[in-house]
C-alpha positions, 0 to 999 in steps of 0.5 A: 678875825678869820684867816684869809686875805687882808681888808680889801681897799675901797679903791680896789678895782674889784670893789669898783666892779662890784659897785657898778653891778647896781646898774643894769647896763653893767650887769648885762655887760658883765653878766654878773649880779649882786646877791646880798645877805647870808641866805642869798649867798649861801644859795649862790655858793651851792648853785652852779651855772653849767660847770661853773659855780654861780658865786664868783666873789664874796665881800664880807665884813670881819664881823660877818665873816666870823658870824657866818663862818660856815657860809664863807667856808662854803663860798671858798669851797665853791671856788669863790674869791673871798675878800674881807672889807670894812663896813663902809666898803660893804655899805658902798656896794650894798643896795640895802639900808642895813647891810648884813655884811655879805655881798656876793657877785654871781653869774647870770643863771637864766635858762632858755625858754626852749629848755623849760618847754623841753623839760615838760613843765607841770606848773609855770608862772609867767610874769607879763609886763610886771615892772615892780622888782619886789613883786617879781621877786616875791612871785618867784619865791611863791612859785618856788614854794608851791613847787612850780617847775619854772618862771618866765619873765616877758620881754617887758618885765622887770630885770630879773637881776635887779637887786630888789628882785633878787632880795625879794626872791629870798634865795628862790632865784637859785632854785628853779629855772627862770627864762627872761626876755620872752615875748608874751605871745611866744610864752603863751603859745609855746606853753600851749604847744607843749601841752600846758593849759594856760590860765590868765589871772585877772580880777575881771576874769569870766571864770572863777578859781573856785569853779575851776577847782570844783569842776576838776579842770586844774589837775593837768599841766598849767601855766599861770599868766600874771599881769602888770600891777597897775593895768593888768594883763596885756590883751594878747595874753588874755586872747591866747589863754585857754581861760581868764580866771579871777580869784573870788573875793569873799569878803569886802576887800577891793582886790588882791595884790599881785603876789597874793593873787599869784600865791593863791593861784599857784597853790590851788593848781599845786593842790589840784595836781597832787590830788590828781596824782593821788587818784591815778 
C-alpha cells in the first residue's frame, strides 16, 4: 500500500460531497465536477484555473494508487488532497459501470465568451441545442484533435460538466477554452463581428463541403455550428450563418451522426487553413 492517509470512511463528509456532484444542481452550487479515470485525472492535475489547480481532491482505491502511482504523485504535487478509498466507496462516487479506481473533484474551468473572441480564434465549434452529453464530449474531443481554438455550448445545450460529457471528452475538456450558456444569436453574431466566417452544418444545406474546399473559401477564420441530434439546427443559427453547408454523402448511408459530421467539418477547415498558411 502506498504511503499516505488511511482509508477514508464511506460516511465521510468529503465522500458525501463528492457523491452529490453527480447532480447538476450541486455542481452549479459548488462549482465543482467529477473527473474519472487515469486520463482525466492526469489532465486535471496538470491544469490550472487561474492561479488554482483544477484538481481539488482525488479518491483512489489502494490498487489504483499503486497502479497509477505517477498520477497520484502528480495530484499531490498539484496541491490536491488525496484520499485512499475502498472499492465500494469509489463505486458509490463513480458514474461508470466499471470504475477505474480514480475519481477526482475539479473546479469549473469554462471561459467567458468574450475572452474567446478577444483571443482572435481561427477555428471554433459551436454546439447549438446539443442535448446528448456523449455527443457533446465527443465533439469537444474532435475539436481538440483538429486543433480548434475554442468550443462554445449554447444556453440550450447539455451541461459541460455532466459526467458522461466529461468522460466522452477523454481529457480534451482541459485542453482548450470552452464557453457555456451562450445564446445562439449572441454566439453567431459575436463570432461574425470578430471576423470569423460562420458555417452552419446541416444535411440539407444549400452549399456542399466539397465545393467549399474546391473553391478555396475555407482557409480563413471559421466557426462551425452544429445542431441538435434529432431536429438539427435552430432557425436563428441558419439565418445568421454566412453559409449552410452539408457534408456530401457519396455512398448509400442515410446520414452521418453529429460527432462524425463535426469531425469531418473541423478537419476540413483545419486542412484548408494549414494550406493557406503554407502558401502565404
